N, C-alpha and C positions, 0 to 999 in steps of 0.2 A: 504494500500500500504506500501511498505518497506521504510526504511530510507536510505539516501545516505550520503556518506562521501565526496562527491565532492561538494565543495562550489562554487557557481556561474558557474556551468557547463553550457556551451553553451552560456554564456553571455559575454559581453565585460569586459575587465579587468578594475578594479577600486580598490580604497582603500578598505580594508576589513571593514566589519561592526562590530557588537558586541563590541561597545564601544571602538573601536580603539585598541583592543587586538592585540598583535604582534604574528601572526601565519600565516601559509600558508598551508592549507590542500594539495594543489597541489604538495607540496614538496615530498610527498610520494605516490602520485597518478601517477606520471610520472617520466621519467628519468631513469638513470642507478644506480643500487645499489652500484656500485663501484666508484661513484663520490668521488673525493678526497677532502682534505681540501681546502677551498677557491674556489671550483668549483661549478658552477651551471650545472644541467643536460643539456648537449649539449652546454655549454658555455665555457668560458675561465677563467683563473686565473688572477684576477686583479694584476697589477704589484706590488702594495704595500703589497700584501699578498702572493706572490710567495715564495717558499722555497729559503732560501738564505739571509733572513734578511730584507725584506721590501723594500719600494721605496727609491728613491734617496732624498737627503736632499733638502729642499726648499731653503736653503740659500747658497749653494755652489756646487762645483763639476760640474757635467753635468746636474744636475737635476732641477734647480729651477726657481725662479721668476726673475732672472737677465736678463734684456732686452738684454744685449750684448751676452749672452750665449743662450737664448731661441729663439731669433728672434722675440719676442713680446715686446710690450711696457710694462714698469714697471707698475704693478698693474693689468694688464689684465691676467687672467689665460690662460695658454697655452692649446692647444688641448690635450696634454698629461695629463695635470692636470685635464681637464674636464673629460677625459676618466677614469682617476684614481678615481675621485669623483663618477662618475656614477657606476664604478665597485664596489666601497665600498657600495653603496646603494643596489646593487644586491646581495651582499654576504650573505650567510645563517647566520642568527643571532646566531645560536648555535655555529658556528665556532668561531665567535668573542668572545664568552664567554668561551668556553671550550678549545680551542686550540691556542689562541693568544700567551699565555705564552710559549708554546712549539715551535711554528713556529719561533718566534723572536730569531735569533742567533743560531738556531739548524739545519738549512738546511732541509734535508729530514726527520728529526726525527719526526716531527709532522705528516707527511704522514704515516710513519711507525707505529706510535702509533694508528692512526686512523684505519689502516688496522688490527692492532692487536685486537682492540675492535670489529671490524666487524667479524673477524675470531672467536671471542668468541661465537658469536650468533649462535643458532640452529634454523632452520626454518621448515616449513611444509606447506602443501596446506591449503588455506583458508577454503575450503569445500571439503568433500569427498562424497557428495550425492547431489541430486536435491531437492530443497525446493519449487521452483516456485516463491519465493519471490524476487521482484525486487527493485532496488533503486528508491526512490521517487524523483520527481523533486524538485529543490530548491524552497524556499518560495519566497514571493514577493521581498525580499531584496537580493535574490540570495544565501542565507545561508541554510545549512542543518544540522540536528543533527548528532552526532557521536555515534556509538554503538560498544562497545568493550566487548568481552566475556572473563572473567577472570576465569582461571581454576587452581585448585590445584590437583596435581596428587599424588597418593600413590605409585608411582613407587618404586620398591625395587630391581631393577636390579643392582644398584650401591652400593658399600660397604658403602659409606657415608650415603645413605638413610636407609640401613638396621641398621646401628649403631644408627640412630636417631629414626627410626620407628619400629624396630624389624622385625620379620617375615623372618628369614633366609631361611625358607623353601618355601618362596613365590618369590624367585628371578626370577623364570621362568614364573610366572603368569603375564598376561597382566595387565597393570595399570588401575585403576579406577579413574574417575573424581569425587572425593568425595567432592570437593568444586566447585560450579558453580555460578557465579554472572555475570549479565549483567550490564555493566556500560553505562548509557545513558547520554550524554552531550548535552544540548540543543543547538539549532541552534544559539542562541545569545551568547552561552558560559558563561551564567550567572548562570545556575543551573545544577545540575547533580543528577541522580537517580541511586541507586544501588539495583538490584533486585536479590534475591537468590531463588533457588529452592532446597529444602532438597534433599540429595543424594538418598534417598530410595523412591522417588516419581515416580510412574509408569506413563509414558507418551508414546504416539506413537513415535516410533523410525523409521525413514525412511530407505530405502535401502542405504547402504554405502559400499565403497570400500577402503581397506587399501593400504598402500604404496607398498605392495607386489602384489597388484592386486586381492587379495582375496575379494570376495563379501559376504556381510552379508545381508540376506533378512530383509525386514521390519518386525517389531514386535510391538505389543501393550500390551505386558504383562511382560515387564522388566523395572526395575528402571532406572532412567536417568543416574546414574553414570556408567552404563554399556556401554554407548556410546563411551567412550574413547577406550575400548577394541574392538569395532566394526568398527574401521576405523580412530582412532586417534582423535585429537582435531577437525579436519574438520567435523567428524561425529557429535560431540557434537554441533558444530555451526549449522550444517544443521538441527539437531533436534530442537534447539531453534528457528530457523527461521520458520520451519514448524509449530511449536507450537504457536508462537506469531504473525506471520505475519510481524515481524520487520526485516528489512535487517541489518545484522551484518557485520560491516566493517572489523574487525580484531579479532583475538584471541591472548591471552597471557597466557602462562602456566608456573607454578613454581612447583618444587618438594620440598621434606622435606629440603634438604640441602640448596636450594635457599631461603627458608623462613628464615632460621637461618642467612644466609649471609646478607640478606637485613635488617633484624632487627638489626644486629650488626653495619651495615654501618650508620644507622641513629642514633645510640647511644641509642637504646631502645625506646619502644613504650608504652605510658601510658595506662593502663587498670585498672578496678576497680571491686572489689567484696564487697558485703555488709557484709559478714562475712569471716573469714579465710576459705580457700578451700584446700582440699587434694583429688585429683581425683585418688583414689587408687582402687585396686582390693578388692571386698567384697565377702562374702559368697554367696550372690545371684547374683552378677554381676561381672564376671571375667574381667580382663583387666583394662583399665584406662590409662590416659595420663601421670600420675605421677605429674601433676601440683600441686605445693604447694606454696600458697601465703597467706600473712597476710591480715587482713581486711584493706580496703581502696584502695588507688591508688598506683600502682607499675609500674615502667618502666621495661617492660620485653624485653629481647633480647636473642640471641643465642637459645639454646635448650628450654629455658623457653618460648620463643615466640611461638615455634612450639607446645609445650604442650598446651598453651592457645588456639591456633587455632584448636587443635584436641580434646579438652575436650568436651564431650557430657554428660556422666553420671552425673557429678557434677552439670551441668546446666539443667538437666532434660529431654532434648529432642534434636532432630536434629534442630528443629526450634530455640531453644534457643542457640544452638551452632552457628547457622547463626547470631544470634543477637550478640554473643560475637565476632565473626569474623568481623562484621561490626563495633563494638566498636574499634577493633584493627586498621582497615583501617582508621576510623575517626581520631584515635590518630596519625597514621603515617602521614596523611595529615596535621594535625595541626603541627606536628614536622617539616615537610619539609617546611611549610610556615614560621615557626619561624626561621628556619635556612637559609631563603632566598635561598632555593635550586635551584630556577630557574635563579638566577642572580649571585650567588657566585661561582667563578671559582673552588675553592678548593672543595666545596661540589659536584659540578657537576662532577669533575674528579673522585672522589671516587665513586659516585653513578653510573657513566658510567661503571667503571671497574666491580663493583659488579653486576649491572643489566645484563650486557652482558654475564656474566658467569652463572647467576642464571636463566635466562629466556629462554624459547623457544617461538617463535613468528610465526605468519603466514607470508608467504614468502614476501608479498608486503610491510611489514615493517621491513624486515630483514637487517637493516643497522642502524648505530648509528644516522645518521642525521635524518632518518625517525622516529626513536623511540623518539628522543628528540623533534622533531616537534610535534609528537603525544602527548607527555607530556604537551606541551604548550597549548593544547586545554583545559587543566584542570586548567591552571594557575590562571585564574580570578574567579574561583568558590569559593565563601566564604563558611565557614563551616556551617553557618546557612542555606545555600542553597544546601547542600549535604544531600539528603534523603536516608536512608537505609531501605530496606523493605524485607520481606519474603512473598512469595505467600502463602495465607492461604490454608491449606490442611485438608483432612478428611481421616480416615482409608481406606485402599484399600480393597475392598470387597473380593478379591481373597486371601489375606494374611493380615488380619487386624492387626495382632500382630507385623508385621515387616515392612510392606510397606504402602505407602501413595498414595492418589489421590489428584489432584488439586481440590480445591473448584471452580467449573466451573464459577459461576457468578462473583466471586472475581477476578479470573485469567483473564477472558475476559475483565473486566473493566480496569485492570492494563495494559493489552496488548494494549487496545485501547488508553490509555493515552500515552503510549510510541510511538505508531504509529502517533498520532496527536501532539506529542511534547508538551503535557500538563504537567506542572511542578508538581512534587509530593509534593512540599512545598507551603506554602502560604506567603512566605516572599518577593516575588518579587514586583516590582512596577506595578501599573495597566497597563494593556496591551491595545493596539489597537485591533480591531477585528482580529481574528486569520487569516483571509484571507489576512490581510495586505492591504486591499482595501482602497484607498484614494478617498473619495467622490468628492473631487475637481478635481481629475485627469481626463483628457479627454480620452475617449477610443480611442485606436489606430485604431480600425476598428469597423464597425457596422455589427451586425449579419444579415445574409441573411434571407429571409423568411423561416419559419420552413419547408415548404414542398419542398424547392428548393435543399436540399442536402441529400444524403443518410445517414442513421444511422443504424449501426449494433448493435444488442442487444445480449449480451452473458450471459448465466446463470452461474454465479460463486458462487452460494449460498452454495457450498460444501467447501468453504474456511476455515470453522471452524471444519472440520472433519466429519460433519453430511452429510448424503446423500443429494444430491441437491434437492431443492424444485421443484417438477415435474411441467413442463410447465411454469416456472417462466419467461423465456425470452420471450415467446410468449405473456404472459399476459402483461408484461411491454411494449412490442412493440405495443400492442393494445391500451394501455393507451397513448402512445406517438402519435399514429395515431389520437386519439381523441383530442389531443392538437395541431393538425396541422402538426405534423411531419409525413407526409403521406408516406415518403420513409423509415420509420422505419421497420426493418425486423429482426426476430430472427435467430440465428445460433446455432448449437450444438458445435461449436468449441470454445475453450478457457479453461483457467485454473481457478481453484477456487480462490477466493479472500475474505479476511475478510472484506474489506471495498469496498463499491460501488464507482466506479470511472468513469469519462468521459474522454476518450482519444481522441486526435486529431492528425492527421499527423504532425510531426515536420516540414515537408517541407511546410505545408500550412500557417505557420506563424501566424500573427495577425488575419487574416480572419478565419482560422480554430479555433483559440482560442475563438474568439467572437461567432462563431457558437456553439462551445461546451459549452460555458458559458450560452448561451440562453437555451440550452437543460437542463443544470443543474438547472437553475432557474425555468423552467417549472415543474420540478419534486420535487422542494424543497431541492435540494442538495446544499451544500455550494460551493462557488467558489473554495475553496481549494481542492475539489474533481476533478478538471479539471487538466489534465496533458498532456504535449506533449509526443508523442511516435513515435520513429523512424520507427517502424514496421507497424503501422496502415496505412491503405489506405483511410479511411474515419472516420468520427466521430463514436466512438465505446463506447457504454454504457456497462460496466461490472457490473452486478447486484451482489453485494457481499452478504456474509452471514449475514450482518447487516441489510438486507432488504429482508427478505424471504416472506413477505406478505404485502398487502396494496397498495393503488394507489398513495400515497404521501410519500416520504421519510421523516421519523421522527426519526432522531438519537438523543438520549438523550444528553443534554448539560452536559459536564463534566468540572468542574472548577478546577483551580489550587488547589492542596492539597486535592481534593475530593477522597481520597483513600478508598478502602473497609475496613470494620472493621477487625482489626487484622493484617493488612499488615505493618503498620508503627512499626518498631521494634527498633528505636533508644533508647538507654538506657544510663543513667549516671553511673550506677553500676549494676553488675549482681547479681541476686539472686542465692543462693547456695542451692541445695537439701540437706535436713538435714543430711542424711547419710554421706555426704562428707564435712560437716563443720569441720573446724580445729581451735583449740584454740591456736595454735602456740607453743605448748609444746612437741609434739611428732611427 
């Protein structure tokens, strides 16, 4: 099943989990993008934060605690004071940090600056095709992971990008997504995983539609970087969803000029090479990024940062280029944490100005408040819990000298870890059972007799792109009937799913959940496979591609850090291919 960005969806409001981190996913899942400083979606501006310089003085004038002026006893807060205090608690945290200095004494200037930042942002549709992947239900604590697709475009339609990346004759060419990384932030916001797919990897690309309404048919013989030219970032996102079975909440894209601006804003990003490097044109390999660095660690910024991210030949392959890109992102994360970027007003102001002019984002996060709140999801992830990986590949049979194919077994394992929110690192504290079950908790409802409620069985075994296992729904329905679920019946309707799941009607509440859990237990499914579904009319078993045969579900146990060989690519220093080694003298 996919992953959701909506924390505690459908549950009562309560203090956020994840170790008390200060964020609110709902800030960018609801409300108006044009919400101004100090406003909540659908709410009002607290008096103390309104343009014009704040609330009235506590000690005099018309404002404060004087019993003779307020009509209340001295020492008791007035209704106005209580309202003001409540309003302060509700105000967005990002406003308190980034705009407080502007709002005080400047009247509408803070609001105008906020609108200026919003106007800098460019947006686009989250998806431009249908993947069939849906958001998953929250876990037992009401929390869900966050998945963000990070894209680097080679767009040359702007003069600034041509100046940095060359290719004057390519201004009219549609851009390619040469950098693609999925950032997965765990439900508890304590670990994060970054997964790259090399740009020349051939994957199934679904049908997509671009912003002009032009449709591109599905294809299975083109590399993944072509997705950007077949429907924009939304097509790239849809391709990733279809490939992984992971619901992706948002995408963020940057071009050449944006990379330079962001690197300059943070004051340079530390990277390391084991020998000097000069990625130049050679007799056998034309081109090159022009990167020239001495041995050891260097803070790169400006055009040098872009050269680092584009270097491939000197590092030997696209996979090693991804490793270098991950080193850069790790370095930027470390730099931001050292600069207290999430709490220092000056840093935030500079980052906000640079980011809004450098980035293009999916429409649902196209505002400064939502982008900042999104960044807060990453705030508590320590560097030793940020894993960087590249999906292992093999040469593509149709064009082995230029293109790649995913190593299926390795890719499937990584996608499963993402869907199940299994950490890519081993540095976390021991966890409770993944289902979050509390053995001492009393069930809210008792399951009805197995034969007393209908069960629909759906064959979703084509969720991994293979043809469906013929007759699988009927076979599993027969298994259920033998276990007492006499009303179990197969149906031909339904979409493919990578993971087997038991759905129950959301309206049936605790009773429906108890019935669904009893069915899951009978088949050997974990309780985490049970989800509420608004569209279901009765308990529905979707047999996924992870259970194509057998009478009892046996999904391999995957532990934290159990990555396939070759996936972990975190490096302290990059190896340099001998042709491009530089001694610092020429």
